[in-house]
C-alpha positions, 0 to 999 in steps of 0.5 A: 500500500505504501508503495502505491501511495508513494508512486501516486504522489510522485505521479501527481508531483510530475503532473503538476510540474507540467502545468505552465507557469502562466496559469498562476497569475501573480500580482506585480511587485509594488511599493508606495510611490513616496515612502513618508506620510502614508495614510491608513485610508490611502491604500488597501486591498479589498474584497467584494468589488472586483473586476476578476477574482476575490480582491481589488485595490482601493486608493483614496486621497483626501485634501492635504494627503501629501507625502515625501521621501529623500528626493521629493516632497509633494507637500512642498510642490503643490501635490497630493497622492496615494500611488504605487510604483511597479518594480518592474522597469523596462529598457528603451527599444522594447515593446511593452504592454500594460493593462489595468481595470478601473472602477469609479464610485457613482458619486466620484467627483473631479476638478475642472482645474486640477488634473487627477492622474490614475496611471502614468509611465515615467523615465529614469535617467531622462531629461529634466526641466520645470513645470509651473515654476516647479522642478519637473522630470517629465514622463512619457504619458499620464492618463488623467481626469479633468472635468468630465474627461479621462484622457491620455496626455503625451509629453512631447519633449524638445530642447536641452536635456537639463532644461527640456521643453514639454509640449503636450498632445491629448487624446480623449479616452472616456468620459468620467460619467461612463466610468462611474459605477462599473469596471472599465478595462484599459490596455496601453502599448508603448513600443520604442522599437524603431523610429518612430515608436508607437503609443496606443491605448485600448478601452474594453478591447477597442483602440481609442488612441494612437500616438507616433512616439518619437522620443529623442531622449533615450532614458536608462529605463521606463517604469509604471505607476498607478493610483491617485496623483493630483498636481497643482492642487492650489488651482482648485481654489479650495480643498480638492474633493476626496477621491476614491478609485478602485483598480484591479487586474494590473498586468505587464507583458509583451503582447496584448494577449498576455495582459488583456483582462478579458483573455485571462483565465486566472485573476491577479489576487 
């Protein structure tokens, strides 16, 4: 009997070893974008309201929720945030896909003067300059909310590396009203192979924006952040509204099929 049990156990282990690693969806490694002054309400993993699986991520920013670390202070630079940095940087000359789903509560409010960033790709070792009189290290793009718009804001850079000019190209992705009370899926492609490259955004499987990415500055690497980030909050002429955003199924991969939530069999939990 022991021999049969041992043989069955070995067979089970062997069969399990044949299961592809991609069957088990793993959450991306993340950390808080700024390490100091983190609020308890700012970030949580929650159950009950998910796009797929058992858990999603809840972000909340209230007036005055600003953080800092050794190299930057939101509090000194007119910003507020609760945001995660994905610790999976990638290099120039690659084809990178990012996907995530967002849910806005039915009573979600925006500002008509202050942009709320929910997802952005930044650069390490990239150019620097100034924005609104404050030091700035412009990124590749931000996905922002302003008034009733959720849009892609692409940074088109030119000029000296340490005093770069930052022009903007905007692409409408969705209205805020259509994002309230339901999950919406987004997939972003940043292809920096060749010249020009390509920046594309898909909403619920349909392409809604495409930009010829002709970045003349090659950074050391790119990285992705998501959550809630508000800049130049004093423009609101009073305290910003408290904002809550739910985000689920954050994935990164080399193809649309690897990241699109509607094509996945296993949740990121």
